[in-house]
C-alpha positions as CSV (number, residue, x, y, z in Angstrom):
1,X,42.9,21.6,-7.3
2,X,42.8,18.3,-9.0
3,X,43.7,16.2,-5.9
4,X,41.3,18.5,-4.1
5,X,38.6,17.2,-6.2
6,X,39.6,13.5,-6.2
7,X,39.5,13.3,-2.3
8,X,36.0,15.3,-2.6
9,X,34.8,12.6,-5.0
10,X,36.1,9.9,-2.7
11,X,34.9,11.0,0.6
12,X,31.0,11.8,-2.1
13,X,31.1,8.2,-2.8
14,X,32.0,6.8,0.5
15,X,29.3,8.9,3.0
16,X,26.7,7.1,-0.5
17,X,28.1,3.2,-0.2
18,X,25.7,2.5,2.6
19,X,22.7,3.5,0.8
20,X,24.0,2.0,-3.1
21,X,25.0,-1.3,-0.6
22,X,21.6,-1.6,1.0
23,X,20.7,-2.0,-3.5
24,X,22.7,-4.2,-4.0
25,X,21.8,-6.6,-1.3
26,X,18.2,-6.1,-3.4
27,X,19.8,-7.3,-6.3
28,X,21.9,-9.9,-5.1
29,X,18.4,-11.1,-3.4
30,X,16.8,-11.4,-6.2
31,X,19.4,-12.9,-7.9
32,X,19.8,-15.8,-5.5
33,X,15.6,-17.0,-5.6
34,X,14.7,-19.2,-8.1
35,X,10.6,-20.2,-7.9
36,X,10.9,-22.5,-5.0
37,X,11.7,-19.3,-2.9
38,X,10.7,-16.2,-4.7
39,X,7.9,-16.1,-2.4
40,X,9.6,-17.1,1.1
41,X,8.3,-14.8,3.3
42,X,11.9,-14.8,6.2
43,X,14.1,-13.4,3.5
44,X,11.4,-10.5,2.9
45,X,11.0,-10.4,6.5
46,X,14.5,-10.2,7.4
47,X,15.5,-7.7,4.7
48,X,12.3,-5.3,5.5
49,X,13.3,-5.8,9.2
50,X,17.0,-4.6,8.3
51,X,15.9,-1.6,6.5
52,X,13.3,-0.6,9.0
53,X,16.1,-0.8,11.6
54,X,18.2,1.4,9.5
55,X,15.8,4.2,8.6
56,X,13.7,4.3,12.1
57,X,17.0,4.3,13.8
58,X,18.4,7.3,11.7
59,X,19.3,10.8,13.2
60,X,16.8,13.1,12.2
61,X,17.9,11.8,8.1
62,X,15.1,12.8,6.2
63,X,15.1,17.3,6.0
64,X,12.3,19.6,8.2
65,X,9.6,16.4,7.8
66,X,11.1,14.5,10.8
67,X,11.4,17.7,13.0
68,X,8.1,18.8,12.1
69,X,6.1,15.2,13.3
70,X,8.7,15.4,16.5
71,X,7.8,18.8,17.5
72,X,4.2,17.7,17.5
73,X,4.7,14.3,19.0
74,X,6.9,16.0,21.5
75,X,4.3,18.4,22.5
76,X,1.3,16.0,22.8
77,X,3.4,13.3,24.4
78,X,4.4,15.7,27.4
79,X,0.1,16.7,27.4
80,X,-0.4,13.1,27.2
81,X,1.9,12.4,30.3
82,X,0.4,15.4,31.9
83,X,-2.9,14.6,31.9
84,X,-3.6,17.9,30.0
85,X,-6.4,18.7,27.1
86,X,-4.8,17.4,24.0
87,X,-7.5,18.9,22.2
88,X,-5.4,22.9,23.0
89,X,-2.5,21.2,22.0
90,X,-0.7,22.3,18.7
91,X,-1.2,19.3,16.7
92,X,-4.8,19.5,17.5
93,X,-4.7,23.0,15.7
94,X,-2.9,21.8,13.1
95,X,-4.6,18.4,12.5
96,X,-8.0,18.7,13.3
97,X,-9.2,16.3,10.6
98,X,-6.7,14.0,10.8
99,X,-7.1,12.5,14.0
100,X,-6.3,9.2,13.4
101,X,-2.5,9.8,13.2
102,X,-3.0,12.3,16.7
103,X,-4.9,9.8,18.4
104,X,-1.6,7.0,16.8
105,X,1.1,9.7,18.4
106,X,-1.1,9.8,22.0
107,X,-0.8,6.3,22.3
108,X,3.1,6.3,22.1
109,X,2.6,9.2,24.4
110,X,1.8,7.4,26.9
111,X,4.5,5.0,26.4
112,X,7.7,7.7,26.0
113,X,8.4,11.4,25.9
114,X,11.5,10.4,23.4
115,X,11.0,11.5,19.9
116,X,13.5,9.0,18.3
117,X,11.7,6.0,20.0
118,X,8.5,7.5,18.5
119,X,9.9,7.6,14.9
120,X,11.2,3.9,15.8
121,X,7.9,3.1,16.1
122,X,6.4,4.9,13.3
123,X,8.5,3.0,11.0
124,X,8.5,-0.5,12.6
125,X,4.4,0.2,11.3
126,X,5.4,1.3,8.2
127,X,7.1,-1.6,7.1
128,X,5.3,-4.2,8.7
129,X,2.5,-2.9,6.6
130,X,4.7,-2.6,3.9
131,X,5.7,-6.0,4.3
132,X,1.8,-7.1,4.8
133,X,1.2,-5.4,1.2
134,X,4.0,-7.0,-0.6
135,X,3.4,-10.7,0.4
136,X,-0.2,-10.4,-0.3
137,X,0.0,-8.5,-3.7
138,X,3.4,-9.4,-5.6
139,X,4.3,-12.4,-7.6
140,X,8.1,-12.3,-6.5
141,X,9.0,-10.7,-3.0
142,X,12.8,-9.8,-4.0
143,X,11.8,-8.0,-7.7
144,X,9.4,-6.3,-5.7
145,X,12.0,-5.0,-3.0
146,X,14.3,-3.7,-6.1
147,X,11.2,-1.7,-7.3
148,X,10.3,-0.3,-3.8
149,X,13.7,0.8,-2.9
150,X,14.0,2.5,-6.9
151,X,10.3,4.0,-6.4
152,X,9.8,4.6,-2.6
153,X,12.3,3.6,-0.1
154,X,14.0,7.4,0.5
155,X,10.8,8.5,1.1
156,X,10.5,6.8,4.4
157,X,13.0,8.5,5.8
158,X,10.8,11.7,5.8
159,X,7.7,12.0,4.6
160,X,6.3,9.7,7.9
161,X,2.8,10.9,7.6
162,X,1.4,10.5,4.2
163,X,3.6,7.5,3.7
164,X,1.5,6.0,6.7
165,X,-1.6,6.7,5.4
166,X,-0.8,5.1,2.0
167,X,0.2,1.8,3.4
168,X,-2.3,2.3,5.5
169,X,-4.7,2.7,2.3
170,X,-2.7,-0.8,0.4
171,X,-4.5,-2.9,2.7
172,X,-7.9,-2.3,1.4
173,X,-6.9,-3.3,-2.2
174,X,-7.7,-6.9,-0.7
175,X,-11.4,-5.5,-0.4
176,X,-11.6,-4.2,-4.0
177,X,-10.3,-7.9,-5.3
178,X,-13.0,-9.9,-2.9
179,X,-16.0,-7.0,-3.5
180,X,-16.1,-6.2,-0.4
181,X,-17.5,-2.4,0.4
182,X,-17.8,-2.2,4.0
183,X,-14.1,-3.1,5.0
184,X,-12.7,-1.0,1.6
185,X,-13.7,1.9,2.5
186,X,-13.1,1.3,6.6
187,X,-9.7,1.4,5.7
188,X,-9.3,4.0,3.4
189,X,-10.8,6.0,6.1
190,X,-8.8,5.3,8.5
191,X,-6.0,6.1,6.1
192,X,-7.9,9.5,5.3
193,X,-7.6,10.1,9.5
194,X,-3.7,9.8,9.3
195,X,-3.4,11.8,5.8
196,X,-6.6,13.3,4.3
197,X,-4.7,13.3,0.9
198,X,-5.9,9.4,1.3
199,X,-9.3,10.1,0.3
200,X,-8.1,9.3,-3.2
201,X,-8.6,5.9,-3.0
202,X,-12.5,6.0,-2.2
203,X,-12.8,6.2,-6.5
204,X,-10.9,3.2,-6.9
205,X,-13.8,1.0,-5.3
206,X,-15.7,1.7,-8.7
207,X,-13.2,1.2,-11.1
208,X,-13.9,-1.9,-13.1
209,X,-11.9,-5.0,-12.6
210,X,-11.0,-5.5,-16.2
211,X,-8.7,-4.8,-18.4
212,X,-9.1,-1.5,-20.6
213,X,-8.0,-1.4,-24.5
214,X,-4.9,0.0,-24.6
215,X,-6.0,2.5,-26.7
216,X,-8.6,3.9,-24.5
217,X,-6.0,4.3,-21.7
218,X,-3.7,5.8,-23.6
219,X,-6.4,8.5,-24.2
220,X,-7.3,9.0,-20.4
221,X,-3.2,9.6,-20.3
222,X,-3.3,12.2,-22.4
223,X,-6.5,13.5,-21.2
224,X,-4.8,13.4,-17.4
225,X,-1.5,15.5,-19.4
226,X,-4.5,17.7,-20.5
227,X,-5.7,18.4,-17.3
228,X,-2.1,18.8,-15.7
229,X,-0.9,21.5,-18.4
230,X,-3.6,23.3,-16.6
231,X,-2.9,23.1,-13.1
232,X,-6.4,23.0,-12.2
233,X,-6.5,20.1,-9.9
234,X,-2.7,21.4,-9.0
235,X,-3.6,24.8,-7.8
236,X,-6.7,23.5,-5.5
237,X,-3.9,20.7,-3.8
238,X,-1.6,23.7,-3.7
239,X,-4.6,25.6,-1.4
240,X,-5.7,22.7,0.9
241,X,-3.5,22.2,4.2
242,X,-3.7,18.6,3.9
243,X,-0.9,19.0,2.0
244,X,1.3,21.7,3.5
245,X,2.4,20.5,6.4
246,X,5.8,21.6,7.1
247,X,4.2,25.7,6.5
248,X,1.4,24.9,8.7
249,X,3.9,24.0,11.6
250,X,5.5,27.1,11.2
251,X,2.6,29.9,10.8
252,X,3.2,30.2,7.6
253,X,0.5,28.9,5.4
254,X,1.5,30.3,2.2
255,X,1.1,28.6,-1.5
256,X,2.8,25.6,-3.0
257,X,5.2,26.8,-5.6
258,X,3.0,26.1,-9.0
259,X,3.6,26.8,-12.9
260,X,6.8,24.6,-13.6
261,X,6.7,21.7,-15.4
262,X,7.8,18.6,-13.2
263,X,9.7,16.7,-16.3
264,X,10.4,14.0,-13.6
265,X,6.2,13.3,-13.4
266,X,6.1,13.2,-17.1
267,X,9.2,10.8,-17.6
268,X,8.3,8.1,-14.8
269,X,4.2,8.3,-16.0
270,X,5.7,8.0,-19.8
271,X,8.6,5.1,-18.4
272,X,6.0,3.6,-16.5
273,X,3.0,3.4,-18.9
274,X,5.3,2.6,-21.8
275,X,6.5,-0.6,-20.0
276,X,3.1,-1.4,-19.3
277,X,2.4,-1.5,-22.6
278,X,5.1,-2.9,-23.4
279,X,3.8,-6.2,-22.5
280,X,0.1,-5.4,-22.0
281,X,-1.0,-9.3,-22.7
282,X,1.1,-10.3,-19.7
283,X,-1.7,-9.9,-17.2
284,X,-4.6,-12.4,-17.3
285,X,-8.2,-10.8,-17.8
286,X,-9.4,-13.6,-15.3
287,X,-7.3,-13.0,-12.6
288,X,-8.8,-10.1,-11.0
289,X,-6.0,-9.3,-8.8
290,X,-3.2,-8.9,-11.4
291,X,-6.2,-6.1,-13.2
292,X,-6.9,-4.6,-10.5
293,X,-3.2,-3.8,-9.3
294,X,-3.2,-3.4,-13.0
295,X,-5.4,-0.8,-13.0
296,X,-3.9,0.9,-10.2
297,X,-0.6,1.1,-11.4
298,X,-2.3,3.0,-14.5
299,X,-4.4,5.3,-12.3
300,X,-0.4,5.8,-10.5
301,X,0.5,7.1,-14.4
302,X,-2.6,9.0,-14.8
303,X,-2.1,11.0,-11.3
304,X,1.2,12.1,-11.9
305,X,0.3,13.6,-15.3
306,X,-2.4,15.3,-13.8
307,X,-0.3,16.8,-11.4
308,X,2.8,17.4,-14.2
309,X,2.7,21.3,-13.1
310,X,2.1,20.7,-9.0
311,X,5.5,21.4,-6.8
312,X,4.5,18.6,-4.3
313,X,0.8,17.2,-5.6
314,X,2.4,14.2,-7.2
315,X,2.5,12.6,-3.3
316,X,-1.0,11.8,-3.9
317,X,-0.2,8.7,-6.1
318,X,1.4,7.6,-3.6
319,X,-1.9,6.2,-2.6
320,X,-1.3,3.9,-5.8
321,X,2.4,2.8,-5.7
322,X,1.5,-0.6,-4.8
323,X,-0.3,-1.1,-8.1
324,X,3.4,-0.4,-9.7
325,X,5.4,-2.1,-7.5
326,X,3.2,-5.3,-8.2
327,X,2.5,-4.7,-11.9
328,X,6.3,-4.3,-12.8
329,X,7.5,-7.1,-10.9
330,X,4.5,-9.4,-12.3
331,X,6.3,-8.0,-15.8
332,X,9.8,-8.7,-15.0
333,X,8.9,-12.2,-13.6
334,X,6.4,-13.7,-15.3
335,X,8.0,-16.9,-16.6
336,X,5.3,-16.7,-19.7
337,X,6.2,-13.1,-20.9
338,X,9.4,-12.3,-19.1
339,X,12.5,-11.9,-21.2
340,X,15.6,-10.4,-20.2
341,X,15.2,-6.8,-22.0
342,X,12.2,-6.8,-20.1
343,X,13.8,-7.4,-16.4
344,X,16.9,-5.8,-17.5
345,X,15.2,-2.3,-18.6
346,X,13.0,-2.1,-15.2
347,X,16.1,-3.1,-12.7
348,X,18.2,-0.3,-14.6
349,X,15.8,2.0,-14.4
350,X,14.9,1.3,-10.9
351,X,19.0,2.0,-10.4
352,X,18.8,5.4,-12.3
353,X,15.7,6.6,-10.0
354,X,17.2,5.6,-6.5
355,X,20.8,6.9,-7.6
356,X,18.4,10.0,-8.9
357,X,17.0,10.7,-4.9
358,X,20.6,9.6,-3.4
359,X,22.7,12.4,-5.3
360,X,19.8,15.3,-5.2
361,X,19.1,14.6,-1.4
362,X,22.6,14.4,0.2
363,X,23.8,16.9,-1.4
364,X,21.5,19.8,-1.6
365,X,23.1,21.7,0.6
366,X,21.6,20.3,4.3
367,X,22.6,16.9,4.1
368,X,19.7,15.3,4.5
369,X,20.5,11.3,4.1
370,X,24.3,11.3,4.3
371,X,27.1,11.1,6.1
372,X,24.6,8.3,7.9
373,X,24.0,8.8,11.7
374,X,22.3,7.1,14.0
375,X,20.2,8.1,16.9
376,X,22.5,5.7,19.5
377,X,25.6,8.3,19.7
378,X,25.5,12.0,20.5
379,X,25.7,15.0,18.9
380,X,25.2,16.5,15.7
381,X,26.7,16.3,12.0
382,X,29.3,18.8,11.2
383,X,27.7,21.1,8.6
384,X,24.1,19.8,9.2
385,X,22.1,23.3,8.1
386,X,18.8,21.5,8.8
387,X,19.7,20.8,12.3
388,X,20.3,24.6,12.7
389,X,17.2,25.6,11.0
390,X,14.9,23.1,12.3
391,X,15.9,22.0,15.7
392,X,13.6,22.9,18.6
393,X,15.2,20.9,21.5
394,X,19.1,21.2,21.6
395,X,18.9,19.5,24.7
396,X,18.8,16.2,22.2
397,X,22.2,17.4,21.0
398,X,23.8,16.7,24.2
399,X,21.8,13.1,24.9
400,X,19.4,11.6,22.5
401,X,17.4,10.0,25.6
402,X,17.3,12.8,28.0
403,X,13.4,11.8,28.2
């Protein structure tokens, strides 16, 4: 029995090693950088391109959401290439208010009918937008990559539509800083047409670009937690179609699970807010970009607390995540305020978050993340229950490029 358990543990580690290696490479990228190279765009582009290839070439890894979006694409692309009426397709019935996403599907549908090409293109667009935001808002590219890996990397496998909406929305933050409302609201509107949850970015334009008193911020966070405990907004989100992709596609609209206290949301909000308060003076109130991104990070924490009893509502906070990425990067790399304790604490926290998702997603009975398999080889991973439940076109099992 002991021998069997040992072999199982070794296999478990070997399945995960490639994901662990990706995080180690990010650490090496940061450790090898210096003040002269920390804003070098080339290594940032190379690393993110590598991640895009890794994620984009994965064979339906990431759970049922990939199957959902691929099925919608397959139907829409087929209608598009046959000059049919796309308005009657399942996609337009399911995402009638998110026509930007559907138009994007149609454009790809003119190029290909293959779902794997679709996923690859979507992933490349997401990582291109991420590259622009890190380059635009973060002071140290290598450390920003570490923050991204710990917080959001795994979600780019599965929640394609909402991740794309968030990365589109992040482009609008420049126009909060520059006070250009037309450009800001236009970009937010485009993001809204990909995923309606992007509307939460709109009010941020009216948040003053100033550094708030930490006591005031603390009471705002406490108020957010109080609202979250009532689950008022969580109930609204749970009843809104825009947050129920997988259930809508299956035609089984039910309420999102509510009532349980999401410990992860609470801990993340508390840790991030605590880190920001720890070195609050590190943010220069004369620097509009720093302050706008700091306020975004605080809104991110507040949203997590507001949805502390909602199963999926915390994903709304993703639209403010660039604030966390930029602000934690600022704390860890600001020459005037950084300390080994601060930088080390943030790295350890991000590693824990990374491993938590890796182990929980990869060992939940649906083999979501590992063992890793690309779509360049035919067949299906052994014991892949997610495939057994959600696969809608078994011809892909024999030939990934049959169409």
